[in-house]
N, C-alpha and C positions, 0 to 999 in steps of 0.2 A: 722791439718788444721781446721780453725775455720769457722763455718757456719755463713754467714751474713744474717740477716733478715731485711726486709724492713717493718717497721711498718705502713708506709703511704699507701701501696698497698697490696692487697691480690692477689696472683697469683693463677690461676686455676691449672697450672702444675708447679711443682718445677723445677728449672733449672737443666739441666743434669749435672752430675759430670764433664763432659768434659768442659762445659761452665764455671763452677765455677773455674776450674783449669786454663783455658786460660784467664779468666777475661772478657769474652764476656758479653755484657749487657743483661738484662732479655728480654724475648720475649714480643713483643708488643701485646696489647689487643685493641679491638675495642673501648671500653669505654674510653681508654686513648686518642684516636684520635678525639673524638667528644667533641667539646667545650660545656660547660654547657648551655650557652645562645643560641647556634645555634643547635636546634634539627632538626631531619628529617622532622617533621611536619611543622616547620617554613620555611624550605628551599623548601619544595615541595608544600606548600599551594598555591592554585590557586589564582591568582590575578584577581580581578573583573574588572579592567580597560579595558581589551580587550573585555570583554563581554558586556559592557554598551551599545554600539550601537546595538548589537543584541537583548538585552533584552528590549531596549526602542522602537524598531520597532513594530508597530502595524500590525496585520495580514491583508493581503489584502482581500478585500471583494470578495467573490466568485460570479461570474457572473451566473445568473440563465439560461441565454441563452448560446448557443454555445456547442461544443462537450464536453461531460462529465459534463454538468451543471445539476442542480437540475431539471429544467423543462424538459430536454431531458429524464432524468431517470424517471420522473413522467409519461411522455407519453409512454415510453417503458413498465412501470408497467401496465398502462391502457391497452395497446395492448396485454399484457400477459393474460388478462381476456377474450379475444375473442378466442373461440375454433372452430376448423374446425368441421362442423356437422358430417362428415363421419369418422374422425380420432379423438380419444380422447386426443389430444395434442393442446396446444394453438398455435396460428399462428406465434408467435415470435420464440418459440422453434422449430417449424416445419420448420423454415427457409424461410417463405414466406415474411418476412419483410427484405428488403435489406438495408434500411437506414432510420434513423430518424434525420432530420436536424432542428435546431431551430435557427432562425436569431435574430438579435438585437432587432427587434420589437416584439418578441415572436410569430412570425408566424412559424408554423410547416409544414414541407414537409415530407411526408412519401412515400418512394419508396418501392413498393411491387410487388409481382407476385402471381400467383395461381398455383396449382399443374398442371393443364392442361387448355388450353383455353376453353375446353368443361365442365369445372367444374360446377356442379349444382348451386353453389352460386356465379358464376362469375358476376352476375348482382347486387347482394346485398352486398357481402363482402366488396368491396372498399367503399361503402357508409357507412357501419357500422364502418369501420376503421376510416374514416374521422370524423364521428359523435363522436366516442369515443375519438379520439385525440383532437378534438375541445372542448370536455367537461372537459378536465383537467384544474383545476384552474390555471390561469396565461397565458393560451394560448389565443392569440388574434384571430387567424384564423388558419385553418388546410386545407391542400390540399393533395390529394393522387395521386401519379403517378403510374399507373399500367403498368408494363413493362413485356416483354416476353423474353428479352435477358439480361442476360444469363438465359436460361431455368432452372426451378426448378428441383432439383434432390434430392434423399435421402441423398446425401453427404452434403447438406445444413442444415440438422437437427442437433440440439445439442445432446450431449451424453445423457442428461436427456430424450429427446424425443425418442431416439433410445432404451433406456432402457425401457421406457413405452410401446413401441410397440414390444418389444422382439427382437430387431434387434442387440443387443450386445451380 
């Protein structure tokens, strides 16, 4: 039995003696299936044509007003600088601020409450909140609505405030 050798290809594994005896063709290799000109990189390469519309679109301008706007966040940051005189926590984390709304004309409306109607700062705190909100650059006017419903409770505090007061 003469052994046939193929000088054009190098096989990783020699054909089994049974394959040689029965005349089966040699085992296929991955390199044999891939055309030289068509590589995996060429077939899998991302085409830019479907991305052109996405890449050409300019980002939308963020509105300073409205929920989640820069002006609303600036007002909230300013309110976090006001501390309750009896409790060492700012009034925002204490849960006294129920809402901060900014309209299209940059007018701010703050809805807030106090811990109790008999709070010692009941007369001065809403005025301080209004002054602080109005002093934020970009705010045209500020108004404070003092509400008693729903009543304030410790459940309105943030986790940071509870931690500061030793309630966690």
